[in-house]
N, CA, C, O and the ligand as a Tripos MOL2 file, in Angstrom:
@<TRIPOS>MOLECULE
protein
  257   255    65     0     0
PROTEIN
NO_CHARGES

@<TRIPOS>ATOM
      1 N          25.0890   31.9850    9.3080 N.3       1 MET1
      2 CA         25.4880   32.3270    7.8670 C.3       1 MET1
      3 C          26.4860   33.2700    7.8790 C.2       1 MET1
      4 O          26.3680   34.2590    8.6020 O.2       1 MET1
      5 N          27.6420   33.0800    7.0480 N.am      2 THR2
      6 CA         28.6870   34.2160    6.9470 C.3       2 THR2
      7 C          28.7110   34.5400    5.4640 C.2       2 THR2
      8 O          28.5140   33.7560    4.5360 O.2       2 THR2
      9 N          29.0360   36.0670    5.3990 N.am      3 LEU3
     10 CA         29.0250   36.5740    4.1530 C.3       3 LEU3
     11 C          30.4300   36.2660    3.4860 C.2       3 LEU3
     12 O          31.4160   36.2460    4.2230 O.2       3 LEU3
     13 N          30.5620   36.0430    2.2280 N.am      4 PRO4
     14 CA         31.8320   36.0100    1.5470 C.3       4 PRO4
     15 C          32.7190   37.1630    1.6840 C.2       4 PRO4
     16 O          32.2220   38.2840    1.7980 O.2       4 PRO4
     17 N          34.0220   36.9890    1.6840 N.am      5 LEU5
     18 CA         34.8590   38.1790    1.7700 C.3       5 LEU5
     19 C          34.7970   38.8250    0.4920 C.2       5 LEU5
     20 O          34.6890   38.1300   -0.5180 O.2       5 LEU5
     21 N          34.8620   40.2770    0.4060 N.am      6 PRO6
     22 CA         34.8550   40.9310   -0.8270 C.3       6 PRO6
     23 C          35.8640   40.6080   -1.8540 C.2       6 PRO6
     24 O          35.5880   40.6310   -3.0530 O.2       6 PRO6
     25 N          37.0150   40.3110   -1.4010 N.am      7 GLU7
     26 CA         38.0720   39.8630   -2.2170 C.3       7 GLU7
     27 C          38.2310   38.3770   -2.4860 C.2       7 GLU7
     28 O          39.1970   37.8810   -3.0670 O.2       7 GLU7
     29 N          37.0840   37.6520   -1.9560 N.am      8 GLY8
     30 CA         37.1000   36.1710   -2.0000 C.3       8 GLY8
     31 C          36.9110   35.7240   -3.4100 C.2       8 GLY8
     32 O          36.7080   36.5740   -4.2770 O.2       8 GLY8
     33 N          36.9620   34.4940   -3.6960 N.am      9 CYS9
     34 CA         36.8170   33.8590   -4.8600 C.3       9 CYS9
     35 C          35.3760   34.1540   -5.6110 C.2       9 CYS9
     36 O          34.2940   34.1430   -5.0240 O.2       9 CYS9
     37 N          35.5350   34.3820   -6.8210 N.am     10 ALA10
     38 CA         34.2650   34.8460   -7.6360 C.3      10 ALA10
     39 C          33.1380   33.5150   -7.4460 C.2      10 ALA10
     40 O          31.9210   33.6890   -7.3820 O.2      10 ALA10
     41 N          33.6380   32.5180   -7.3910 N.am     11 GLU11
     42 CA         32.6530   31.3290   -7.4980 C.3      11 GLU11
     43 C          32.1130   31.0300   -6.0890 C.2      11 GLU11
     44 O          30.9330   30.7340   -5.9040 O.2      11 GLU11
     45 N          33.0940   31.1280   -5.0260 N.am     12 CYS12
     46 CA         32.5070   30.5240   -3.7250 C.3      12 CYS12
     47 C          32.9530   31.6250   -2.6000 C.2      12 CYS12
     48 O          32.5850   31.3960   -1.4480 O.2      12 CYS12
     49 N          33.7060   32.7840   -2.8510 N.am     13 GLY13
     50 CA         33.8950   33.5230   -1.9250 C.3      13 GLY13
     51 C          34.9320   33.1730   -0.8990 C.2      13 GLY13
     52 O          35.1990   33.9770   -0.0060 O.2      13 GLY13
     53 N          35.5550   31.9530   -0.9900 N.am     14 TRP14
     54 CA         36.6940   31.6140   -0.0750 C.3      14 TRP14
     55 C          37.9700   32.6330   -0.5600 C.2      14 TRP14
     56 O          38.2400   32.9130   -1.7280 O.2      14 TRP14
     57 N          38.6330   33.0810    0.5810 N.am     15 PRO15
     58 CA         39.8600   33.9710    0.3750 C.3      15 PRO15
     59 C          40.9600   33.0690   -0.4440 C.2      15 PRO15
     60 O          41.1190   31.8490   -0.4050 O.2      15 PRO15
     61 N          41.6910   34.0950   -1.2260 N.am     16 ARG16
     62 CA         42.5380   33.3220   -2.2280 C.3      16 ARG16
     63 C          43.6420   32.4060   -1.3810 C.2      16 ARG16
     64 O          44.0260   31.3280   -1.8330 O.2      16 ARG16
     65 N          44.0820   32.8960   -0.2040 N.am     17 HIS17
     66 CA         44.9590   32.1530    0.6710 C.3      17 HIS17
     67 C          44.1900   30.9110    0.9740 C.2      17 HIS17
     68 O          43.0920   30.9720    1.5260 O.2      17 HIS17
     69 N          44.7490   29.7750    0.6190 N.am     18 GLY18
     70 CA         44.1260   28.5350    1.1210 C.3      18 GLY18
     71 C          43.1300   27.9760    0.3360 C.2      18 GLY18
     72 O          42.5450   26.9470    0.6740 O.2      18 GLY18
     73 N          42.8730   28.6360   -0.7850 N.am     19 HIS19
     74 CA         41.7950   28.2770   -1.8780 C.3      19 HIS19
     75 C          41.9880   26.8230   -2.3920 C.2      19 HIS19
     76 O          41.2440   25.8540   -2.2400 O.2      19 HIS19
     77 N          43.2210   26.9240   -3.0620 N.am     20 TYR20
     78 CA         43.4950   25.6270   -3.9490 C.3      20 TYR20
     79 C          42.3750   25.2240   -4.7710 C.2      20 TYR20
     80 O          41.7140   26.0660   -5.3790 O.2      20 TYR20
     81 N          42.1220   23.9810   -4.8250 N.am     21 GLN21
     82 CA         40.8580   23.4350   -5.5670 C.3      21 GLN21
     83 C          39.9690   23.2850   -4.4300 C.2      21 GLN21
     84 O          40.3560   22.8600   -3.3410 O.2      21 GLN21
     85 N          38.5720   23.6930   -4.7270 N.am     22 ARG22
     86 CA         37.4840   23.5560   -4.0420 C.3      22 ARG22
     87 C          36.2600   23.1090   -4.8820 C.2      22 ARG22
     88 O          36.2230   23.2570   -6.1030 O.2      22 ARG22
     89 N          35.2300   22.5370   -4.1320 N.am     23 TRP23
     90 CA         34.1040   22.0350   -4.8560 C.3      23 TRP23
     91 C          32.8100   23.0000   -4.3760 C.2      23 TRP23
     92 O          32.6650   23.3090   -3.1940 O.2      23 TRP23
     93 N          32.0860   23.3450   -5.2070 N.am     24 THR24
     94 CA         30.8300   24.0660   -4.8610 C.3      24 THR24
     95 C          29.6720   23.5500   -5.7220 C.2      24 THR24
     96 O          29.9170   22.9530   -6.7700 O.2      24 THR24
     97 N          28.5380   23.7440   -5.3480 N.am     25 MET25
     98 CA         27.3970   23.3740   -6.1580 C.3      25 MET25
     99 C          27.3180   23.8780   -7.4110 C.2      25 MET25
    100 O          27.0010   23.1950   -8.3840 O.2      25 MET25
    101 N          27.6360   25.2410   -7.4590 N.am     26 ASN26
    102 CA         27.5060   26.0040   -8.7750 C.3      26 ASN26
    103 C          28.5600   25.7510   -9.7120 C.2      26 ASN26
    104 O          28.3250   25.4990  -10.8940 O.2      26 ASN26
    105 N          29.9080   25.8180   -9.1450 N.am     27 ALA27
    106 CA         31.0530   25.7160  -10.0540 C.3      27 ALA27
    107 C          31.7940   24.3210  -10.1930 C.2      27 ALA27
    108 O          32.6350   24.0560  -11.0520 O.2      27 ALA27
    109 N          31.3270   23.4630   -9.1770 N.am     28 GLY28
    110 CA         32.0390   22.1900   -9.1730 C.3      28 GLY28
    111 C          33.4530   22.3500   -8.7100 C.2      28 GLY28
    112 O          33.6730   23.2900   -7.9460 O.2      28 GLY28
    113 N          34.5990   21.4510   -9.1110 N.am     29 TRP29
    114 CA         35.8780   21.7870   -8.8370 C.3      29 TRP29
    115 C          36.3630   22.8630   -9.6670 C.2      29 TRP29
    116 O          36.3090   22.9220  -10.8960 O.2      29 TRP29
    117 N          36.9030   23.8140   -8.7620 N.am     30 HIS30
    118 CA         37.7330   24.9850   -9.4110 C.3      30 HIS30
    119 C          38.8000   25.5170   -8.7390 C.2      30 HIS30
    120 O          38.9960   25.2140   -7.5620 O.2      30 HIS30
    121 N          39.5490   26.3070   -9.3610 N.am     31 ALA31
    122 CA         40.6980   26.8760   -8.5700 C.3      31 ALA31
    123 C          40.1450   28.5400   -8.3440 C.2      31 ALA31
    124 O          39.1210   28.9780   -8.8680 O.2      31 ALA31
    125 N          40.9670   29.2500   -7.5450 N.am     32 TYR32
    126 CA         40.5970   30.6440   -7.1080 C.3      32 TYR32
    127 C          40.1750   31.4780   -8.3240 C.2      32 TYR32
    128 O          40.9350   31.4930   -9.2930 O.2      32 TYR32
    129 N          39.2450   32.0430   -8.3510 N.am     33 ALA33
    130 CA         38.8840   32.8550   -9.4840 C.3      33 ALA33
    131 C          38.7950   34.4450   -8.8520 C.2      33 ALA33
    132 O          38.1040   34.6950   -7.8640 O.2      33 ALA33
    133 N          39.5130   35.3680   -9.4980 N.am     34 PRO34
    134 CA         39.3600   36.7670   -8.9040 C.3      34 PRO34
    135 C          37.9870   37.4130   -9.2050 C.2      34 PRO34
    136 O          37.5610   37.3400  -10.3580 O.2      34 PRO34
    137 N          37.2940   38.0160   -8.2890 N.am     35 PRO35
    138 CA         36.0010   38.6530   -8.4190 C.3      35 PRO35
    139 C          36.2150   39.8470   -9.2510 C.2      35 PRO35
    140 O          37.2750   40.4660   -9.1570 O.2      35 PRO35
    141 N          35.2580   40.2240  -10.0830 N.am     36 ASN36
    142 CA         35.2560   41.4790  -10.7150 C.3      36 ASN36
    143 C          34.8490   42.6380   -9.9420 C.2      36 ASN36
    144 O          34.3500   42.3900   -8.8440 O.2      36 ASN36
    145 N          34.9610   43.8750  -10.2950 N.am     37 THR37
    146 CA         34.7150   44.9620   -9.4230 C.3      37 THR37
    147 C          33.2730   45.1210   -8.9920 C.2      37 THR37
    148 O          32.9430   45.5920   -7.9030 O.2      37 THR37
    149 N          32.3970   44.6710   -9.9710 N.am     38 ASP38
    150 CA         30.9120   44.6990   -9.5810 C.3      38 ASP38
    151 C          30.6880   43.8690   -8.3280 C.2      38 ASP38
    152 O          30.0630   44.3110   -7.3630 O.2      38 ASP38
    153 N          31.2390   42.6010   -8.3750 N.am     39 LEU39
    154 CA         30.9630   41.5830   -7.3940 C.3      39 LEU39
    155 C          31.6570   42.0670   -6.1230 C.2      39 LEU39
    156 O          31.0820   41.8330   -5.0600 O.2      39 LEU39
    157 N          32.8680   42.7400   -6.1030 N.am     40 ILE40
    158 CA         33.6040   43.1590   -4.8750 C.3      40 ILE40
    159 C          32.5510   44.2730   -4.2290 C.2      40 ILE40
    160 O          32.2390   44.1460   -3.0450 O.2      40 ILE40
    161 N          32.0480   45.2830   -4.9590 N.am     41 GLN41
    162 CA         31.3830   46.1620   -4.4880 C.3      41 GLN41
    163 C          29.9750   45.6720   -4.0630 C.2      41 GLN41
    164 O          29.5400   46.2230   -3.0520 O.2      41 GLN41
    165 N          29.2060   44.7690   -4.6240 N.am     42 ALA42
    166 CA         28.0360   44.0900   -4.1240 C.3      42 ALA42
    167 C          28.3690   43.4130   -2.8000 C.2      42 ALA42
    168 O          27.5010   43.4950   -1.9310 O.2      42 ALA42
    169 N          29.4350   42.7900   -2.5260 N.am     43 ARG43
    170 CA         29.6950   42.0680   -1.5380 C.3      43 ARG43
    171 C          30.0070   43.1130   -0.1760 C.2      43 ARG43
    172 O          29.5760   42.8960    0.9570 O.2      43 ARG43
    173 N          30.7260   44.1060   -0.5150 N.am     44 MET44
    174 CA         31.0520   45.1330    0.3250 C.3      44 MET44
    175 C          29.7000   45.8010    0.9100 C.2      44 MET44
    176 O          29.5560   46.0630    2.1040 O.2      44 MET44
    177 N          28.7830   46.0290   -0.0320 N.am     45 ARG45
    178 CA         27.4690   46.6640    0.3340 C.3      45 ARG45
    179 C          26.7450   45.5400    1.2220 C.2      45 ARG45
    180 O          26.0760   45.8900    2.1950 O.2      45 ARG45
    181 N          26.8570   44.4430    0.9440 N.am     46 ALA46
    182 CA         26.0210   43.3610    1.6360 C.3      46 ALA46
    183 C          26.6020   43.2170    3.1300 C.2      46 ALA46
    184 O          25.8730   42.9210    4.0770 O.2      46 ALA46
    185 N          27.8400   43.4290    3.2380 N.am     47 ARG47
    186 CA         28.5510   43.2430    4.5200 C.3      47 ARG47
    187 C          28.1280   44.5420    5.3120 C.2      47 ARG47
    188 O          27.5920   44.4030    6.4120 O.2      47 ARG47
    189 N          28.3600   45.8460    4.7720 N.am     48 SER48
    190 CA         28.0810   47.0120    5.5590 C.3      48 SER48
    191 C          26.6060   46.9310    5.8790 C.2      48 SER48
    192 O          26.2770   47.2000    7.0350 O.2      48 SER48
    193 N          25.6840   46.5970    5.0130 N.am     49 SER49
    194 CA         24.2590   46.4900    5.4400 C.3      49 SER49
    195 C          24.0490   45.4870    6.4920 C.2      49 SER49
    196 O          23.2120   45.7640    7.3510 O.2      49 SER49
    197 N          24.6250   44.4500    6.5590 N.am     50 ALA50
    198 CA         24.5660   43.4130    7.5840 C.3      50 ALA50
    199 C          25.0670   43.9480    8.8120 C.2      50 ALA50
    200 O          24.4920   43.6920    9.8700 O.2      50 ALA50
    201 N          26.0920   44.6720    8.7680 N.am     51 LYS51
    202 CA         26.6300   45.2340   10.0110 C.3      51 LYS51
    203 C          25.6920   46.2240   10.6810 C.2      51 LYS51
    204 O          25.5880   46.2030   11.9080 O.2      51 LYS51
    205 N          25.0170   47.0720    9.9610 N.am     52 GLU52
    206 CA         24.0700   47.9980   10.3030 C.3      52 GLU52
    207 C          22.6570   47.2040   10.9120 C.2      52 GLU52
    208 O          21.7880   47.8060   11.5420 O.2      52 GLU52
    209 N          22.6190   45.9310   10.6360 N.am     53 GLY53
    210 CA         21.3050   45.2730   10.8030 C.3      53 GLY53
    211 C          20.2380   45.5720   10.0560 C.2      53 GLY53
    212 O          19.1200   45.4780   10.5610 O.2      53 GLY53
    213 N          20.3960   45.9730    8.7630 N.am     54 SER54
    214 CA         19.3410   46.2050    7.8860 C.3      54 SER54
    215 C          18.8370   44.9210    7.3940 C.2      54 SER54
    216 O          19.6460   44.0140    7.2010 O.2      54 SER54
    217 N          17.6450   44.7530    7.1810 N.am     55 ALA55
    218 CA         17.1240   43.4310    6.7500 C.3      55 ALA55
    219 C          16.7630   43.4600    5.3260 C.2      55 ALA55
    220 O          16.1490   42.4800    4.9030 O.2      55 ALA55
    221 N          17.0290   44.3830    4.5410 N.am     56 ASP56
    222 CA         16.7320   44.3220    3.0370 C.3      56 ASP56
    223 C          17.9420   44.4900    2.4180 C.2      56 ASP56
    224 O          17.9640   45.2090    1.4200 O.2      56 ASP56
    225 N          19.0860   43.9090    2.8520 N.am     57 ALA57
    226 CA         20.3160   43.7850    2.1770 C.3      57 ALA57
    227 C          20.4110   42.6980    1.2670 C.2      57 ALA57
    228 O          20.1880   41.5800    1.7330 O.2      57 ALA57
    229 N          20.7150   42.8070   -0.0130 N.am     58 GLY58
    230 CA         20.9450   41.6690   -0.8940 C.3      58 GLY58
    231 C          19.6730   40.9180   -1.2610 C.2      58 GLY58
    232 O          19.7040   40.0790   -2.1610 O.2      58 GLY58
    233 N          18.5270   41.1990   -0.5740 N.am     59 VAL59
    234 CA         17.4230   40.5230   -1.0360 C.3      59 VAL59
    235 C          16.6480   41.2820   -2.1280 C.2      59 VAL59
    236 O          16.7220   42.4990   -2.2980 O.2      59 VAL59
    237 N          15.8710   40.4040   -2.8700 N.am     60 GLY60
    238 CA         15.0640   41.0970   -4.0560 C.3      60 GLY60
    239 C          14.5740   40.2080   -4.9980 C.2      60 GLY60
    240 O          13.7250   40.4930   -5.8430 O.2      60 GLY60
    241 N          15.1470   39.0480   -4.8440 N.am     61 ALA61
    242 CA         14.8050   37.9960   -5.8000 C.3      61 ALA61
    243 C          13.7110   37.0430   -5.1840 C.2      61 ALA61
    244 O          13.2400   36.0960   -5.8140 O.2      61 ALA61
    245 N          13.3500   37.3740   -3.9020 N.am     62 GLU62
    246 CA         12.3630   36.5890   -3.2690 C.3      62 GLU62
    247 C          10.9900   37.0360   -3.4600 C.2      62 GLU62
    248 O          10.0500   36.4400   -2.9350 O.2      62 GLU62
    249 N          10.8250   38.2030   -4.2930 N.am     63 ASP63
    250 CA          9.4000   38.6060   -4.5630 C.3      63 ASP63
    251 C           8.7370   37.6760   -5.5350 C.2      63 ASP63
    252 O           9.3630   37.3280   -6.5360 O.2      63 ASP63
    253 N           7.5230   37.2490   -5.3190 N.am     64 ARG64
    254 CA          6.8490   36.3170   -6.0420 C.3      64 ARG64
    255 C           5.6820   36.7100   -6.6870 C.2      64 ARG64
    256 O           5.0420   35.8970   -7.3530 O.2      64 ARG64
    257 ZN         36.2030   29.3720   -5.1800 Zn       65 ZN65
@<TRIPOS>BOND
     1     1     2 1
     2     2     3 1
     3     3     4 2
     4     3     5 am
     5     5     6 1
     6     6     7 1
     7     7     8 2
     8     7     9 am
     9     9    10 1
    10    10    11 1
    11    11    12 2
    12    11    13 am
    13    13    14 1
    14    14    15 1
    15    15    16 2
    16    15    17 am
    17    17    18 1
    18    18    19 1
    19    19    20 2
    20    19    21 am
    21    21    22 1
    22    22    23 1
    23    23    24 2
    24    23    25 am
    25    25    26 1
    26    26    27 1
    27    27    28 2
    28    27    29 am
    29    29    30 1
    30    30    31 1
    31    31    32 2
    32    31    33 am
    33    33    34 1
    34    34    35 1
    35    35    36 2
    36    35    37 am
    37    37    38 1
    38    38    39 1
    39    39    40 2
    40    39    41 am
    41    41    42 1
    42    42    43 1
    43    43    44 2
    44    43    45 am
    45    45    46 1
    46    46    47 1
    47    47    48 2
    48    47    49 am
    49    49    50 1
    50    50    51 1
    51    51    52 2
    52    51    53 am
    53    53    54 1
    54    54    55 1
    55    55    56 2
    56    55    57 am
    57    57    58 1
    58    58    59 1
    59    59    60 2
    60    59    61 am
    61    61    62 1
    62    62    63 1
    63    63    64 2
    64    63    65 am
    65    65    66 1
    66    66    67 1
    67    67    68 2
    68    67    69 am
    69    69    70 1
    70    70    71 1
    71    71    72 2
    72    71    73 am
    73    73    74 1
    74    74    75 1
    75    75    76 2
    76    75    77 am
    77    77    78 1
    78    78    79 1
    79    79    80 2
    80    79    81 am
    81    81    82 1
    82    82    83 1
    83    83    84 2
    84    83    85 am
    85    85    86 1
    86    86    87 1
    87    87    88 2
    88    87    89 am
    89    89    90 1
    90    90    91 1
    91    91    92 2
    92    91    93 am
    93    93    94 1
    94    94    95 1
    95    95    96 2
    96    95    97 am
    97    97    98 1
    98    98    99 1
    99    99   100 2
   100    99   101 am
   101   101   102 1
   102   102   103 1
   103   103   104 2
   104   103   105 am
   105   105   106 1
   106   106   107 1
   107   107   108 2
   108   107   109 am
   109   109   110 1
   110   110   111 1
   111   111   112 2
   112   111   113 am
   113   113   114 1
   114   114   115 1
   115   115   116 2
   116   115   117 am
   117   117   118 1
   118   118   119 1
   119   119   120 2
   120   119   121 am
   121   121   122 1
   122   122   123 1
   123   123   124 2
   124   123   125 am
   125   125   126 1
   126   126   127 1
   127   127   128 2
   128   127   129 am
   129   129   130 1
   130   130   131 1
   131   131   132 2
   132   131   133 am
   133   133   134 1
   134   134   135 1
   135   135   136 2
   136   135   137 am
   137   137   138 1
   138   138   139 1
   139   139   140 2
   140   139   141 am
   141   141   142 1
   142   142   143 1
   143   143   144 2
   144   143   145 am
   145   145   146 1
   146   146   147 1
   147   147   148 2
   148   147   149 am
   149   149   150 1
   150   150   151 1
   151   151   152 2
   152   151   153 am
   153   153   154 1
   154   154   155 1
   155   155   156 2
   156   155   157 am
   157   157   158 1
   158   158   159 1
   159   159   160 2
   160   159   161 am
   161   161   162 1
   162   162   163 1
   163   163   164 2
   164   163   165 am
   165   165   166 1
   166   166   167 1
   167   167   168 2
   168   167   169 am
   169   169   170 1
   170   170   171 1
   171   171   172 2
   172   171   173 am
   173   173   174 1
   174   174   175 1
   175   175   176 2
   176   175   177 am
   177   177   178 1
   178   178   179 1
   179   179   180 2
   180   179   181 am
   181   181   182 1
   182   182   183 1
   183   183   184 2
   184   183   185 am
   185   185   186 1
   186   186   187 1
   187   187   188 2
   188   187   189 am
   189   189   190 1
   190   190   191 1
   191   191   192 2
   192   191   193 am
   193   193   194 1
   194   194   195 1
   195   195   196 2
   196   195   197 am
   197   197   198 1
   198   198   199 1
   199   199   200 2
   200   199   201 am
   201   201   202 1
   202   202   203 1
   203   203   204 2
   204   203   205 am
   205   205   206 1
   206   206   207 1
   207   207   208 2
   208   207   209 am
   209   209   210 1
   210   210   211 1
   211   211   212 2
   212   211   213 am
   213   213   214 1
   214   214   215 1
   215   215   216 2
   216   215   217 am
   217   217   218 1
   218   218   219 1
   219   219   220 2
   220   219   221 am
   221   221   222 1
   222   222   223 1
   223   223   224 2
   224   223   225 am
   225   225   226 1
   226   226   227 1
   227   227   228 2
   228   227   229 am
   229   229   230 1
   230   230   231 1
   231   231   232 2
   232   231   233 am
   233   233   234 1
   234   234   235 1
   235   235   236 2
   236   235   237 am
   237   237   238 1
   238   238   239 1
   239   239   240 2
   240   239   241 am
   241   241   242 1
   242   242   243 1
   243   243   244 2
   244   243   245 am
   245   245   246 1
   246   246   247 1
   247   247   248 2
   248   247   249 am
   249   249   250 1
   250   250   251 1
   251   251   252 2
   252   251   253 am
   253   253   254 1
   254   254   255 1
   255   255   256 2
@<TRIPOS>SUBSTRUCTURE
     1 MET1         2 RESIDUE 1 A MET
     2 THR2         6 RESIDUE 1 A THR
     3 LEU3        10 RESIDUE 1 A LEU
     4 PRO4        14 RESIDUE 1 A PRO
     5 LEU5        18 RESIDUE 1 A LEU
     6 PRO6        22 RESIDUE 1 A PRO
     7 GLU7        26 RESIDUE 1 A GLU
     8 GLY8        30 RESIDUE 1 A GLY
     9 CYS9        34 RESIDUE 1 A CYS
    10 ALA10       38 RESIDUE 1 A ALA
    11 GLU11       42 RESIDUE 1 A GLU
    12 CYS12       46 RESIDUE 1 A CYS
    13 GLY13       50 RESIDUE 1 A GLY
    14 TRP14       54 RESIDUE 1 A TRP
    15 PRO15       58 RESIDUE 1 A PRO
    16 ARG16       62 RESIDUE 1 A ARG
    17 HIS17       66 RESIDUE 1 A HIS
    18 GLY18       70 RESIDUE 1 A GLY
    19 HIS19       74 RESIDUE 1 A HIS
    20 TYR20       78 RESIDUE 1 A TYR
    21 GLN21       82 RESIDUE 1 A GLN
    22 ARG22       86 RESIDUE 1 A ARG
    23 TRP23       90 RESIDUE 1 A TRP
    24 THR24       94 RESIDUE 1 A THR
    25 MET25       98 RESIDUE 1 A MET
    26 ASN26      102 RESIDUE 1 A ASN
    27 ALA27      106 RESIDUE 1 A ALA
    28 GLY28      110 RESIDUE 1 A GLY
    29 TRP29      114 RESIDUE 1 A TRP
    30 HIS30      118 RESIDUE 1 A HIS
    31 ALA31      122 RESIDUE 1 A ALA
    32 TYR32      126 RESIDUE 1 A TYR
    33 ALA33      130 RESIDUE 1 A ALA
    34 PRO34      134 RESIDUE 1 A PRO
    35 PRO35      138 RESIDUE 1 A PRO
    36 ASN36      142 RESIDUE 1 A ASN
    37 THR37      146 RESIDUE 1 A THR
    38 ASP38      150 RESIDUE 1 A ASP
    39 LEU39      154 RESIDUE 1 A LEU
    40 ILE40      158 RESIDUE 1 A ILE
    41 GLN41      162 RESIDUE 1 A GLN
    42 ALA42      166 RESIDUE 1 A ALA
    43 ARG43      170 RESIDUE 1 A ARG
    44 MET44      174 RESIDUE 1 A MET
    45 ARG45      178 RESIDUE 1 A ARG
    46 ALA46      182 RESIDUE 1 A ALA
    47 ARG47      186 RESIDUE 1 A ARG
    48 SER48      190 RESIDUE 1 A SER
    49 SER49      194 RESIDUE 1 A SER
    50 ALA50      198 RESIDUE 1 A ALA
    51 LYS51      202 RESIDUE 1 A LYS
    52 GLU52      206 RESIDUE 1 A GLU
    53 GLY53      210 RESIDUE 1 A GLY
    54 SER54      214 RESIDUE 1 A SER
    55 ALA55      218 RESIDUE 1 A ALA
    56 ASP56      222 RESIDUE 1 A ASP
    57 ALA57      226 RESIDUE 1 A ALA
    58 GLY58      230 RESIDUE 1 A GLY
    59 VAL59      234 RESIDUE 1 A VAL
    60 GLY60      238 RESIDUE 1 A GLY
    61 ALA61      242 RESIDUE 1 A ALA
    62 GLU62      246 RESIDUE 1 A GLU
    63 ASP63      250 RESIDUE 1 A ASP
    64 ARG64      254 RESIDUE 1 A ARG
    65 ZN65       257 GROUP 0 **** ****
């Protein structure tokens, strides 16, 4: 599993370079969409947490 780049597409996380038109389950066919600041920061947190080996990064919706 790879984490999306912080600056990657808001829909799929693919970097702007080489994005063109892509298809995803959520967005269907779409062009690169710049992520907003909240999304960039959330991705940066997820990446730094993953680097530290923390298990609780980005999880929280699994509580049932
Ligand atoms: Zn995309």
